[in-house]
C-alpha positions as CSV (number, residue, x, y, z in Angstrom):
1,M,122.4,100.1,136.2
2,R,121.6,101.9,139.3
3,F,119.9,100.8,142.5
4,T,119.0,102.8,145.5
5,F,118.8,102.0,149.2
6,K,116.7,104.1,151.5
7,T,118.8,103.1,154.5
8,F,121.9,101.1,155.2
9,T,123.2,100.8,158.7
10,C,126.7,99.4,159.2
11,T,127.2,97.1,162.1
12,A,130.4,98.0,164.1
13,K,130.2,99.9,167.4
14,A,130.2,103.6,167.1
15,A,133.6,105.3,167.5
16,A,135.1,108.8,167.4
17,L,135.9,110.4,164.1
18,L,139.6,110.6,163.3
19,A,141.2,112.9,160.7
20,L,143.6,111.8,157.9
21,S,147.2,112.7,158.8
22,A,149.5,111.2,156.2
23,A,151.3,113.2,153.5
24,A,149.4,113.7,150.3
25,V,150.4,111.8,147.1
26,P,149.3,112.1,143.5
27,A,145.8,111.0,142.8
28,H,145.1,107.6,141.3
29,T,141.3,107.3,141.3
30,T,138.2,109.4,141.6
31,N,137.5,108.3,145.2
32,T,136.5,111.4,147.2
33,F,135.3,112.3,150.7
34,D,133.5,115.6,151.4
35,A,133.9,116.3,155.2
36,A,131.2,118.9,155.1
37,T,128.5,116.7,153.7
38,K,130.1,113.4,154.8
39,L,129.6,112.2,151.2
40,L,131.9,109.4,150.2
41,S,132.2,108.6,146.5
42,L,134.0,105.5,145.3
43,D,134.8,104.8,141.7
44,A,134.5,101.0,142.2
45,V,134.8,98.6,145.1
46,S,134.7,94.8,145.6
47,M,132.5,93.2,148.2
48,G,131.5,89.6,148.8
49,G,132.6,88.4,145.4
50,A,130.7,91.2,143.5
51,R,132.0,94.5,142.2
52,Y,130.1,97.8,142.6
53,G,130.8,101.0,140.7
54,H,129.9,104.7,141.3
55,V,129.2,104.1,145.0
56,R,127.8,107.1,146.9
57,A,127.2,107.0,150.7
58,T,127.0,109.4,153.6
59,V,129.5,108.2,156.3
60,N,128.3,109.3,159.7
61,A,131.1,107.7,161.7
62,Y,134.3,105.8,161.0
63,V,137.6,104.7,162.6
64,L,140.8,105.5,160.7
65,L,143.1,102.5,160.9
66,G,145.9,103.7,158.8
67,V,147.2,105.5,155.7
68,D,149.9,103.3,154.3
69,G,151.0,105.2,151.2
70,G,152.8,103.4,148.4
71,T,151.3,101.8,145.3
72,P,147.5,101.9,145.5
73,V,145.8,98.6,146.2
74,A,142.4,97.5,145.0
75,D,139.4,99.1,146.7
76,T,137.6,96.5,148.8
77,F,134.9,96.4,151.5
78,D,134.6,93.5,154.0
79,A,131.0,93.4,155.2
80,A,131.8,91.1,158.1
81,T,134.2,93.6,159.7
82,N,133.1,96.8,158.0
83,L,136.7,97.3,156.8
84,L,136.9,99.6,153.8
85,T,140.3,99.7,152.0
86,M,140.8,102.5,149.4
87,G,143.7,102.5,147.1
88,S,143.4,106.2,146.9
89,L,141.2,108.9,148.5
90,T,140.9,112.6,147.9
91,V,139.9,114.7,150.9
92,Q,139.7,118.5,150.8
93,G,142.0,118.6,147.7
94,A,144.7,116.3,149.1
95,T,145.0,112.7,148.0
96,Y,146.1,109.8,150.2
97,N,147.1,106.3,149.1
98,N,146.0,103.0,150.7
99,V,143.5,104.3,153.3
100,R,142.0,101.8,155.7
101,V,138.9,102.7,157.8
102,T,136.3,100.9,159.7
103,I,132.9,102.3,158.7
104,T,130.7,102.4,161.9
105,S,127.6,104.2,160.6
106,C,126.6,105.1,157.0
107,N,123.8,105.4,154.6
108,L,124.3,103.9,151.2
109,L,122.7,106.2,148.6
110,S,123.4,104.5,145.3
111,A,125.7,102.1,143.4
112,E,126.0,100.1,140.2
113,I,126.5,96.3,140.1
114,L,129.4,95.6,137.7
115,G,130.4,92.3,136.0
116,G,133.5,92.0,133.9
117,G,133.6,95.8,133.6
118,E,130.0,95.9,132.1
119,P,126.8,96.7,134.0
120,K,124.5,93.8,134.8
121,P,120.7,94.1,134.4
122,A,119.0,96.7,136.5
123,V,118.8,96.0,140.2
124,T,116.3,97.9,142.3
125,A,116.9,97.7,146.1
126,A,114.5,99.4,148.5
127,Y,112.8,98.6,151.7
128,G,109.2,97.7,151.3
129,N,109.2,97.8,147.5
130,L,109.6,94.5,145.6
131,A,108.7,95.8,142.2
132,G,112.1,95.0,140.8
133,A,112.2,91.4,141.9
134,D,112.5,88.6,139.3
135,L,109.6,86.3,138.7
136,G,109.4,82.5,139.4
137,A,110.3,79.9,142.0
138,G,113.3,81.0,144.1
139,A,113.6,84.2,142.1
140,S,116.1,86.9,143.1
141,L,114.6,90.0,144.8
142,R,117.3,92.0,143.2
143,G,118.2,93.5,146.6
144,A,114.7,94.4,147.7
145,I,113.9,94.0,151.4
146,P,110.4,93.2,152.7
147,F,108.9,95.8,155.1
148,P,110.1,99.3,155.8
149,A,113.6,99.9,157.2
150,S,112.0,100.7,160.6
151,N,110.3,97.3,160.8
152,A,111.3,94.9,163.6
153,W,112.7,92.5,161.0
154,N,115.1,95.2,159.7
155,T,116.1,96.9,163.0
156,D,119.8,96.9,164.0
157,I,119.8,95.4,167.5
158,S,123.5,95.0,167.8
159,G,123.5,97.6,170.7
160,A,120.3,96.5,172.4
161,A,120.3,95.4,176.0
162,V,120.7,91.7,177.0
163,D,117.7,90.0,178.6
164,A,118.2,89.4,182.3
165,N,117.4,85.7,181.9
166,S,119.6,85.3,178.8
167,D,121.9,82.6,180.2
168,A,119.0,80.2,181.2
169,L,117.2,80.7,178.0
170,I,120.2,80.0,175.8
171,A,121.0,77.0,178.0
172,S,117.6,75.6,177.3
173,I,118.4,75.6,173.5
174,G,121.9,74.2,174.0
175,L,125.2,75.8,174.8
176,S,127.4,73.2,173.1
177,R,125.1,72.6,170.1
178,G,126.1,74.3,166.9
179,L,124.0,76.1,164.3
180,H,122.5,74.0,161.5
181,P,121.4,75.2,158.1
182,D,117.9,73.9,157.4
183,F,118.5,74.7,153.7
184,G,120.9,73.9,151.0
185,A,121.5,72.6,147.5
186,G,120.2,69.4,146.0
187,L,117.8,66.9,147.7
188,Y,117.5,65.4,151.2
189,D,115.2,62.4,151.5
190,G,114.1,63.1,148.0
191,A,113.1,66.8,148.5
192,P,114.7,70.2,148.1
193,I,116.4,71.4,151.3
194,G,114.6,74.4,152.7
195,I,111.4,76.3,152.4
196,P,110.7,77.3,148.8
197,Y,108.9,80.4,147.5
198,V,107.6,81.8,144.3
199,V,107.4,85.4,143.0
200,V,104.5,86.3,140.8
201,A,103.3,89.4,139.0
202,G,100.2,91.4,139.8
203,S,98.5,89.7,136.9
204,Q,98.6,86.3,138.5
205,P,95.0,85.0,138.8
206,K,93.7,84.7,142.3
207,V,92.1,81.4,143.2
208,A,89.9,80.1,146.0
209,I,91.5,78.9,149.2
210,T,89.7,76.5,151.5
211,F,91.0,76.4,155.1
212,T,90.6,73.2,157.1
213,D,91.9,73.9,160.6
214,Y,92.6,77.6,161.3
215,G,90.0,79.4,159.2
216,D,89.0,81.6,162.1
217,E,92.6,82.9,162.3
218,S,93.2,83.1,158.6
219,D,93.0,85.9,156.1
220,P,90.3,85.0,153.6
221,G,91.2,84.3,149.9
222,P,91.4,84.4,147.1
223,Y,95.2,84.2,146.9
224,P,97.4,84.5,143.7
225,V,98.8,81.0,144.1
226,P,99.9,79.3,140.8
227,A,98.8,75.7,140.3
228,D,102.4,74.6,140.2
229,A,103.6,76.7,143.2
230,P,106.5,74.9,145.0
231,I,105.5,73.2,148.2
232,E,107.9,72.6,151.1
233,G,108.9,68.9,151.3
234,Q,107.7,68.2,147.7
235,L,109.4,65.0,146.5
236,A,111.3,65.1,143.2
237,S,109.8,61.7,142.4
238,G,106.2,63.1,142.4
239,A,105.3,60.7,145.2
240,A,103.0,61.6,148.1
241,F,104.6,63.5,150.9
242,G,103.8,65.1,154.3
243,G,105.5,67.6,156.5
244,D,104.6,71.2,156.9
245,R,103.9,71.7,153.2
246,H,104.3,75.5,153.3
247,V,103.5,77.5,150.2
248,L,104.9,81.1,150.0
249,V,103.8,83.5,147.3
250,I,105.1,87.0,146.8
251,D,103.1,89.4,144.6
252,R,105.9,91.8,143.7
253,D,103.6,94.4,142.1
254,A,101.2,94.6,145.1
255,N,103.9,94.1,147.7
256,R,101.9,91.3,149.3
257,L,103.0,88.1,150.8
258,Y,100.7,85.1,150.9
259,E,101.6,82.1,153.1
260,M,99.8,78.8,153.7
261,G,100.5,75.7,155.7
262,N,99.6,72.0,154.9
263,S,98.8,73.1,151.4
264,Y,97.3,70.9,148.8
265,P,96.4,71.9,145.2
266,Q,92.9,71.1,144.1
267,A,91.2,70.5,140.8
268,G,90.4,73.7,138.9
269,G,93.4,75.6,140.4
270,S,92.1,76.1,143.9
271,W,94.0,75.2,147.0
272,R,93.3,73.6,150.4
273,A,95.3,74.6,153.4
274,S,95.2,74.4,157.2
275,G,95.5,78.1,157.4
276,G,96.8,81.2,155.6
277,A,97.9,84.8,156.2
278,V,98.4,87.8,154.0
279,F,101.3,90.3,154.9
280,H,101.7,93.8,153.6
281,L,105.4,94.1,152.7
282,D,105.3,97.8,152.2
283,S,103.9,98.6,155.7
284,N,104.7,98.2,159.4
285,T,101.1,97.2,159.8
286,V,102.3,93.9,158.5
287,R,99.0,91.9,158.8
288,P,96.0,94.3,158.8
289,G,93.6,91.4,158.9
290,G,95.3,89.7,161.9
291,Q,94.8,89.9,165.6
292,P,97.0,89.2,168.7
293,G,96.8,85.6,169.5
294,W,96.4,84.5,165.9
295,T,98.7,81.9,164.3
296,S,99.8,82.1,160.7
297,A,101.6,79.5,158.5
298,D,104.2,79.9,161.2
299,A,103.6,78.8,164.8
300,A,104.7,82.2,166.1
301,G,102.2,84.0,163.9
302,L,105.1,85.6,162.0
303,P,105.6,85.7,158.3
304,I,108.1,83.0,157.1
305,F,109.6,84.5,154.0
306,P,111.3,87.7,155.5
307,G,113.4,85.5,157.8
308,L,114.7,83.0,155.3
309,V,118.4,82.9,154.3
310,R,118.5,83.3,150.6
311,F,121.5,82.8,148.3
312,D,120.8,85.9,146.2
313,E,121.4,87.9,149.4
314,A,124.1,85.9,151.2
315,S,126.2,85.8,148.0
316,T,126.6,89.6,148.0
317,G,128.2,89.4,151.5
318,V,125.4,91.3,153.2
319,I,122.0,90.3,154.7
320,R,120.0,93.3,156.0
321,H,117.3,91.6,158.1
322,A,116.7,89.2,161.0
323,L,116.6,85.5,160.4
324,R,114.3,82.8,161.7
325,F,115.2,79.6,163.6
326,T,113.6,76.8,165.5
327,V,113.9,75.4,169.0
328,A,112.8,72.1,170.5
329,S,110.9,73.5,173.5
330,T,109.1,76.8,173.7
331,R,107.1,78.6,176.4
332,R,103.4,79.3,176.4
333,A,104.1,83.0,175.6
334,Y,105.1,85.2,172.8
335,V,106.9,88.5,172.4
336,P,106.3,91.0,169.5
337,P,106.5,90.8,166.6
338,A,105.2,87.3,167.2
339,T,101.5,87.0,167.8
340,H,101.0,83.4,168.9
341,W,102.4,80.7,171.2
342,A,102.5,76.9,170.5
343,S,103.2,75.3,173.9
344,S,101.6,74.4,177.2
345,N,104.8,74.8,179.2
346,T,104.9,78.0,181.2
347,S,108.5,77.8,182.4
348,A,110.2,81.2,182.3
349,N,113.4,79.5,181.3
350,L,112.1,78.4,177.9
351,P,112.0,80.7,174.9
352,P,108.7,82.3,174.0
353,M,107.8,82.6,170.3
354,G,109.4,85.7,168.8
355,M,112.3,85.7,171.2
356,R,115.3,87.3,169.5
357,V,118.8,86.0,170.0
358,R,122.0,87.8,168.8
359,L,125.5,86.5,168.0
360,K,127.7,88.1,170.6
361,A,130.0,91.0,169.6
362,S,132.9,89.1,171.1
363,Y,132.5,86.3,168.5
364,E,135.0,86.9,165.7
365,I,133.8,85.7,162.3
366,P,136.6,83.7,160.8
367,A,138.1,85.3,157.6
368,S,138.4,81.8,156.2
369,F,134.6,81.2,156.1
370,S,132.7,81.5,152.8
371,T,131.2,84.8,151.8
372,E,127.7,83.3,152.4
373,T,128.5,82.1,155.9
374,R,130.1,85.3,156.9
375,A,127.0,87.2,155.7
376,I,124.7,84.9,157.7
377,L,126.7,85.3,160.9
378,Q,127.0,89.1,160.5
379,A,123.2,89.3,160.1
380,M,122.9,87.3,163.4
381,K,125.1,90.0,165.0
382,T,123.3,93.0,163.5
383,Y,119.7,91.8,163.3
384,G,119.6,88.6,165.3
385,M,117.3,85.6,164.9
386,L,113.7,85.1,165.9
387,V,112.2,82.0,167.4
388,A,109.6,81.2,164.9
389,D,108.5,77.5,165.3
390,N,109.0,74.4,167.3
391,G,111.6,72.1,165.7
392,S,115.2,71.1,166.1
393,N,117.4,73.4,168.2
394,W,119.4,76.0,166.4
395,Y,118.1,75.1,163.0
396,V,118.3,78.2,160.8
397,S,115.7,78.5,158.1
398,G,116.4,79.2,154.4
399,A,115.4,78.7,150.8
400,P,116.7,75.9,148.6
401,D,119.2,76.9,145.9
402,A,121.5,74.9,143.7
403,R,124.3,77.3,144.4
404,W,124.6,76.6,148.1
405,N,127.8,74.8,149.2
406,N,126.3,72.3,151.7
407,D,129.6,71.1,153.1
408,K,130.7,74.6,153.9
409,L,127.3,75.6,155.3
410,V,127.2,72.6,157.6
411,S,130.8,72.7,158.8
412,E,131.1,76.5,159.2
413,L,127.7,77.2,160.8
414,G,128.1,74.0,162.9
415,S,131.2,75.4,164.5
416,V,129.3,78.3,166.0
417,K,127.9,77.0,169.3
418,G,124.9,78.2,171.3
419,A,127.2,79.6,173.9
420,S,128.1,82.4,171.4
421,F,124.6,83.8,171.5
422,E,122.7,86.0,173.9
423,V,119.0,86.9,174.2
424,V,118.0,90.5,173.4
425,R,115.9,92.0,176.1
426,M,112.2,91.1,175.6
427,D,109.7,93.9,175.9
428,G,106.0,93.3,175.7
429,L,105.9,89.7,176.6
430,V,102.4,88.2,176.3
431,T,101.5,85.3,178.7
432,P,98.2,83.5,179.4
């Protein structure tokens, strides 16, 4: 079945277009490239453990690495390096075997997800449109991406300027400390590892929400929160628990995200929470009811869900949005898209809420890493990570999923040290 992306920006640095120069050989597939329209059509290509058929994309820039000739190999795309290998490609009537190019800028128009030669159920992928998402706790979004492509969460910052104080800011988080996945499979201390979420339909009944601490900075209810919505830190044993107790609910039909902190279900289906926020996933006015200086369920005033690492995305080999992470010490300041600070320290060498870090272009993602880890690290290069809360240094937030490989996540991400990151230039910094 077909899914369509409005925009897909590849992540390598732009380079000059090069022309094919090898001798033509007999055609083996229906892969074609129209130089006039820049339309690339692929019969089928493997990427990140999945196989896609009838792929159509406009290729704006690429680097030709070679045309090797010989027996055609399988068509593959490596999302970490943007290397596309085509067993055969027809250009202006001539066909070339084993063409290798690095795609540096392209727009993916459509494709089909294949499995064993047969189409899987329909997958709709579009920015700011979650109508095709599955329902339930930890449900797949089926490729949908919260917010428009132009939103700060979805902006390619791989070429953005480095902040003048980057070295000191990174040093405050830890140069020799590695990344750590604050998500995974199974239980840790009796609870699922990560921040859970649930996707509901527009028919989900809305219930009353009572705010106990930040009602004056909260979007009023009712919210469509199921009585059994998963709560962060919820113990499998059913025993009492504390922690942040976040509850995240996505109304796929209305394209709305409801988030609460310190959440407790009440008799009759209502909920009690310290505060709550409603985000419009189909708009760049992400929180129409909010104001600068307001918190949310996140200390930075940001939405939590859009920055989570999710298995349904990472397993495809591509994550197309920024991630969220925590640091131990923050500054009494914030930078958009954050709207709130959570510190009394005014040191300019500490990260403000919303600060974006980027994995340096010089860092080479090891080919031996898992598909999921490679996707995570590439997202850090392309979209970066936002400081979203006070917590452990370099802890990357994600959703629990039984399919995560905890050992690989911990070892592979842990090998990437703070020194491999830089701070993207901060514009619009808000201070007391």
